[in-house]
DSSP file (Angstrom, degrees, kcal/mol; ACC not computed):
  #  RESIDUE AA STRUCTURE BP1 BP2  ACC     N-H-->O    O-->H-N    N-H-->O    O-->H-N    TCO  KAPPA ALPHA  PHI   PSI    X-CA   Y-CA   Z-CA
    1    1 A S              0   0    0      0, 0.0    26,-2.9     0, 0.0     2,-0.3   0.000 360.0 360.0 360.0 152.1    8.4   -7.7   -5.9
    2    2 A E  E     +A   26   0A   0     24,-0.2     2,-0.3    22,-0.0    24,-0.2  -0.709 360.0 154.6 -92.7 141.0    4.8   -8.5   -5.5
    3    3 A D  E     -A   25   0A   0     22,-2.4    22,-3.2    -2,-0.3     2,-0.5  -0.934  43.0-109.7-154.4 168.8    3.8  -10.9   -2.7
    4    4 A V  E     -A   24   0A   0     -2,-0.3    20,-0.2    20,-0.2     2,-0.2  -0.960  40.4-115.4-110.5 129.5    0.9  -11.8   -0.4
    5    5 A L        -     0   0    0     18,-2.9    17,-3.1    -2,-0.5    18,-0.1  -0.438  20.6-162.2 -69.1 127.8    1.4  -10.8    3.3
    6    6 A S  S    S+     0   0    0     -2,-0.2     2,-0.3    15,-0.2    -1,-0.1   0.646  72.4  10.5 -88.0 -15.9    1.5  -13.9    5.5
    7    7 A K  S    S-     0   0    0     13,-0.1    -1,-0.2    14,-0.0    15,-0.1  -0.984  95.3 -76.3-155.5 158.1    0.8  -12.0    8.8
    8    8 A D        -     0   0    0     -2,-0.3    12,-0.2     1,-0.1    -2,-0.0  -0.233  42.8-174.5 -54.3 143.0   -0.3   -8.6    9.9
    9    9 A A        -     0   0    0     10,-2.6     2,-0.2     1,-0.4    11,-0.1  -0.003  34.1-106.4-138.9  32.9    2.5   -6.1    9.6
   10   10 A G        -     0   0    0      9,-0.4     9,-3.7     2,-0.0    -1,-0.4  -0.504  67.4 -14.1  83.2-146.8    1.5   -2.7   11.1
   11   11 A E  B     -C   18   0B   0      7,-0.3     2,-0.4    -2,-0.2     7,-0.2  -0.774  55.7-122.7-107.5 138.5    0.7    0.4    9.1
   12   12 A C     >  -     0   0    0      5,-2.9     4,-2.1    -2,-0.4    22,-0.1  -0.650  20.4-143.6 -73.0 126.3    1.3    1.3    5.5
   13   13 A A  T  4 S+     0   0    0     -2,-0.4    -1,-0.1    20,-0.4    21,-0.1   0.626  94.7  49.0 -70.4 -12.2    3.4    4.5    5.5
   14   14 A I  T  4 S+     0   0    0      3,-0.1    -1,-0.2     1,-0.0    20,-0.0   0.920 128.3  14.9 -91.8 -55.2    1.5    5.7    2.4
   15   15 A C  T  4 S-     0   0    0      2,-0.2    -2,-0.2    38,-0.0     3,-0.1   0.594  90.6-132.9 -98.0 -11.7   -2.2    5.3    3.2
   16   16 A L     <  +     0   0    0     -4,-2.1     2,-0.2     1,-0.3    -3,-0.1   0.590  62.3 131.8  68.1  12.6   -1.8    4.7    6.9
   17   17 A E        -     0   0    0      1,-0.1    -5,-2.9    -5,-0.1    -1,-0.3  -0.605  67.2 -90.7 -87.9 156.5   -4.2    1.7    6.8
   18   18 A E  B     -C   11   0B   0     -7,-0.2     2,-0.8    -2,-0.2    -7,-0.3  -0.401  28.8-130.1 -67.6 139.8   -3.2   -1.6    8.4
   19   19 A L        -     0   0    0     -9,-3.7   -10,-2.6    -2,-0.1    -9,-0.4  -0.845  38.8-168.4 -86.9 113.5   -1.2   -4.1    6.4
   20   20 A Q    >   -     0   0    0     -2,-0.8     3,-2.6   -12,-0.2   -15,-0.3  -0.760  29.7 -84.9-113.6 153.0   -3.2   -7.3    7.1
   21   21 A Q  T 3  S+     0   0    0     -2,-0.3   -15,-0.2     1,-0.3    -1,-0.1  -0.245 116.8  26.6 -50.3 132.1   -2.6  -10.9    6.4
   22   22 A G  T 3  S+     0   0    0    -17,-3.1    -1,-0.3     1,-0.3   -16,-0.1   0.215  87.9 133.4  95.3 -14.3   -3.7  -11.8    2.9
   23   23 A D    <   -     0   0    0     -3,-2.6   -18,-2.9   -18,-0.1     2,-0.5  -0.398  62.0-117.8 -66.0 144.8   -3.1   -8.3    1.5
   24   24 A T  E     -A    4   0A   0     12,-0.3    12,-2.6   -20,-0.2     2,-0.3  -0.751  45.2-179.6 -81.6 129.1   -1.2   -8.0   -1.8
   25   25 A I  E     -AB   3  35A   0    -22,-3.2   -22,-2.4    -2,-0.5     2,-0.5  -0.835  30.6-132.4-128.4 162.4    2.0   -6.1   -1.1
   26   26 A A  E     -AB   2  34A   0      8,-2.5     8,-1.7    -2,-0.3     2,-0.6  -0.979  18.7-155.5-111.6 131.1    5.1   -4.8   -2.8
   27   27 A R  E     - B   0  33A   0    -26,-2.9     6,-0.2    -2,-0.5     5,-0.1  -0.934  13.6-150.5-108.4 115.0    8.4   -5.5   -1.1
   28   28 A L    >   -     0   0    0      4,-2.5     3,-2.6    -2,-0.6    -2,-0.0  -0.326  31.1-100.7 -80.5 165.0   11.0   -3.0   -2.1
   29   29 A P  T 3  S+     0   0    0      0, 0.0    -1,-0.1     0, 0.0    -2,-0.0   0.799 125.6  58.6 -56.4 -29.0   14.8   -3.8   -2.1
   30   30 A C  T 3  S-     0   0    0      2,-0.1     3,-0.1     1,-0.1    -2,-0.0   0.477 119.6-114.8 -78.2  -0.7   15.1   -2.0    1.2
   31   31 A L    <   +     0   0    0     -3,-2.6     2,-0.1     1,-0.3    -1,-0.1   0.429  69.9 140.5  79.0   4.6   12.6   -4.6    2.6
   32   32 A C        -     0   0    0     -5,-0.1    -4,-2.5    37,-0.0     2,-0.4  -0.486  40.1-147.1 -69.3 148.3    9.9   -2.0    3.3
   33   33 A I  E     +B   27   0A   0     -6,-0.2   -20,-0.4    -2,-0.1     2,-0.3  -0.942  21.0 170.5-124.7 146.1    6.4   -3.2    2.3
   34   34 A Y  E     -B   26   0A   0     -8,-1.7    -8,-2.5    -2,-0.4     2,-0.1  -0.939  44.2 -78.3-143.7 160.9    3.4   -1.3    1.0
   35   35 A H  E     -B   25   0A   0     -2,-0.3    21,-2.1   -10,-0.2     2,-0.4  -0.394  45.2-164.1 -61.7 139.1   -0.1   -2.1   -0.4
   36   36 A K        -     0   0    0    -12,-2.6   -12,-0.3    19,-0.2     2,-0.2  -0.975  54.3  -0.3-125.8 140.3    0.1   -3.2   -4.0
   37   37 A G  S    S-     0   0    0     -2,-0.4     2,-0.5    17,-0.1    20,-0.2  -0.541 117.6  -8.7  80.0-148.7   -2.9   -3.4   -6.3
   38   38 A Q        -     0   0    0     -2,-0.2     2,-0.4    16,-0.1    16,-0.2  -0.747  58.6-176.4 -97.3 128.1   -6.3   -2.4   -5.0
   39   39 A V  E     -D   53   0C   0     14,-1.7    14,-1.2    -2,-0.5     2,-0.4  -0.981  29.6-121.2-119.6 128.0   -6.9   -1.7   -1.3
   40   40 A F  E     +D   52   0C   0     -2,-0.4    12,-0.2    12,-0.2     3,-0.1  -0.555  33.1 172.9 -70.9 121.9  -10.3   -0.9    0.1
   41   41 A L  E     -     0   0C   0     10,-3.0     2,-0.2    -2,-0.4    11,-0.2   0.467  52.3 -73.1-109.8  -5.0  -10.3    2.5    1.8
   42   42 A G  E     -D   51   0C   0      9,-0.7     9,-3.2     2,-0.0     2,-0.4  -0.697  39.3 -93.9 138.0 171.9  -14.0    3.0    2.5
   43   43 A M  E     -D   50   0C   0      7,-0.2     2,-0.8    -2,-0.2     7,-0.2  -0.985  20.6-138.2-127.4 133.9  -17.4    3.8    1.1
   44   44 A H  E  >> -D   49   0C   0      5,-2.4     4,-1.4    -2,-0.4     5,-1.2  -0.824  17.4-159.0 -89.7 110.1  -19.0    7.1    0.8
   45   45 A I  T  45S+     0   0    0     -2,-0.8     3,-0.3     1,-0.2    -1,-0.2   0.896  85.0  52.6 -59.8 -46.2  -22.6    6.4    1.8
   46   46 A K  T  45S+     0   0    0      1,-0.2    -1,-0.2    -3,-0.1    -2,-0.0   0.896 123.2  27.9 -59.9 -42.9  -24.2    9.4    0.2
   47   47 A F  T  45S-     0   0    0     -3,-0.1    -1,-0.2     2,-0.1    -2,-0.2   0.453  99.5-131.8-100.4  -1.9  -22.7    8.8   -3.2
   48   48 A Q  T  <5 +     0   0    0     -4,-1.4     2,-0.4    -3,-0.3    -3,-0.2   0.876  53.6 150.4  51.3  44.3  -22.4    5.0   -2.9
   49   49 A K  E   < -D   44   0C   0     -5,-1.2    -5,-2.4     2,-0.0     2,-0.5  -0.841  39.1-147.0-105.2 143.6  -18.8    5.1   -4.1
   50   50 A V  E     -D   43   0C   0     -2,-0.4     2,-0.5    -7,-0.2    -7,-0.2  -0.938  14.9-143.0-108.2 129.7  -16.2    2.6   -3.0
   51   51 A A  E     +D   42   0C   0     -9,-3.2   -10,-3.0    -2,-0.5    -9,-0.7  -0.809  23.0 173.4 -97.9 127.8  -12.6    4.0   -2.8
   52   52 A F  E     +D   40   0C   0     -2,-0.5     2,-0.3   -12,-0.2   -12,-0.2  -0.944   2.7 177.9-127.0 151.7   -9.7    1.8   -3.8
   53   53 A I  E     -D   39   0C   0    -14,-1.2   -14,-1.7    -2,-0.3     2,-0.7  -0.990  28.9-144.4-151.1 146.5   -6.0    2.7   -4.1
   54   54 A G     >  -     0   0    0     -2,-0.3     4,-2.7   -16,-0.2     5,-0.3  -0.864  26.2-162.8-108.2  92.7   -2.8    0.9   -5.0
   55   55 A C  H  > S+     0   0    0     -2,-0.7     4,-2.3     1,-0.3    -1,-0.2   0.871  82.1  34.7 -47.8 -61.7   -0.5    2.7   -2.6
   56   56 A I  H  > S+     0   0    0    -21,-2.1     4,-2.4     1,-0.2    -1,-0.3   0.825 115.2  58.3 -70.4 -29.9    2.9    2.0   -4.0
   57   57 A D  H  > S+     0   0    0    -22,-0.4     4,-0.6     2,-0.2    -1,-0.2   0.946 111.3  41.2 -62.3 -47.7    1.7    2.0   -7.6
   58   58 A E  H >X S+     0   0    0     -4,-2.7     3,-0.8     1,-0.2     4,-0.6   0.879 112.8  55.5 -67.9 -37.7    0.4    5.6   -7.2
   59   59 A W  H >X S+     0   0    0     -4,-2.3     4,-1.6    -5,-0.3     3,-1.4   0.928 106.1  51.0 -58.5 -46.1    3.5    6.6   -5.2
   60   60 A F  H 3< S+     0   0    0     -4,-2.4    -1,-0.2     1,-0.3    -2,-0.2   0.598  93.1  74.4 -73.5 -10.1    5.8    5.4   -8.0
   61   61 A E  H << S+     0   0    0     -3,-0.8    -1,-0.3    -4,-0.6    -2,-0.2   0.806 119.3  14.4 -67.1 -27.2    3.8    7.4  -10.6
   62   62 A V  H << S+     0   0    0     -3,-1.4     2,-0.3    -4,-0.6    -2,-0.2   0.473 127.0  53.1-124.7  -7.2    5.5   10.5   -9.2
   63   63 A N     <  -     0   0    0     -4,-1.6    -1,-0.1    -5,-0.1     3,-0.0  -0.909  50.2-163.3-130.5 156.3    8.4    9.2   -7.1
   64   64 A R        +     0   0    0     -2,-0.3     2,-0.3     2,-0.1    -4,-0.1   0.136  69.2  63.2-124.5  19.0   11.3    6.8   -7.7
   65   65 A S  S    S-     0   0    0     -6,-0.1     6,-0.1     7,-0.0    -2,-0.0  -0.904  92.5 -79.7-138.6 167.2   12.4    6.0   -4.1
   66   66 A C        -     0   0    0      3,-0.6     3,-0.5    -2,-0.3     6,-0.2  -0.442  36.9-130.9 -63.7 136.2   11.1    4.3   -1.0
   67   67 A P  S    S+     0   0    0      0, 0.0    -1,-0.1     0, 0.0   -11,-0.0   0.798 109.3  40.2 -59.1 -28.5    8.8    6.6    0.9
   68   68 A E  S    S+     0   0    0      1,-0.2    -2,-0.0     2,-0.1     0, 0.0   0.599 124.5  36.0 -97.0 -13.6   10.7    5.8    4.1
   69   69 A H    >   +     0   0    0     -3,-0.5     3,-1.7     1,-0.1    -3,-0.6  -0.511  64.7 162.8-135.9  65.7   14.2    5.8    2.6
   70   70 A P  T 3  S+     0   0    0      0, 0.0    -1,-0.1     0, 0.0    -6,-0.1   0.722  75.1  54.6 -63.7 -21.4   14.3    8.5   -0.1
   71   71 A S  T 3         0   0    0      1,-0.2    -2,-0.0    -6,-0.1    -6,-0.0   0.569 360.0 360.0 -89.5  -7.1   18.0    8.7   -0.2
   72   72 A D    <         0   0    0     -3,-1.7    -1,-0.2    -6,-0.2    -7,-0.0   0.482 360.0 360.0 -74.9 360.0   18.5    4.9   -1.0
């Protein structure tokens, strides 16, 4: 399910960026949480590109289980 994080919650196991209060997250049935939607990952100064990723969205394009509980 999609939710907004109410407090900082450590590191996203997919992108390794911090899960911060206000981030849009996906909460899986096992209760693990990951970034959902677009997460700012940085800007490449030379090319003036901004990198965004939806961690769990991209994960589920090729996987069907929790990154931390693959046998569930």
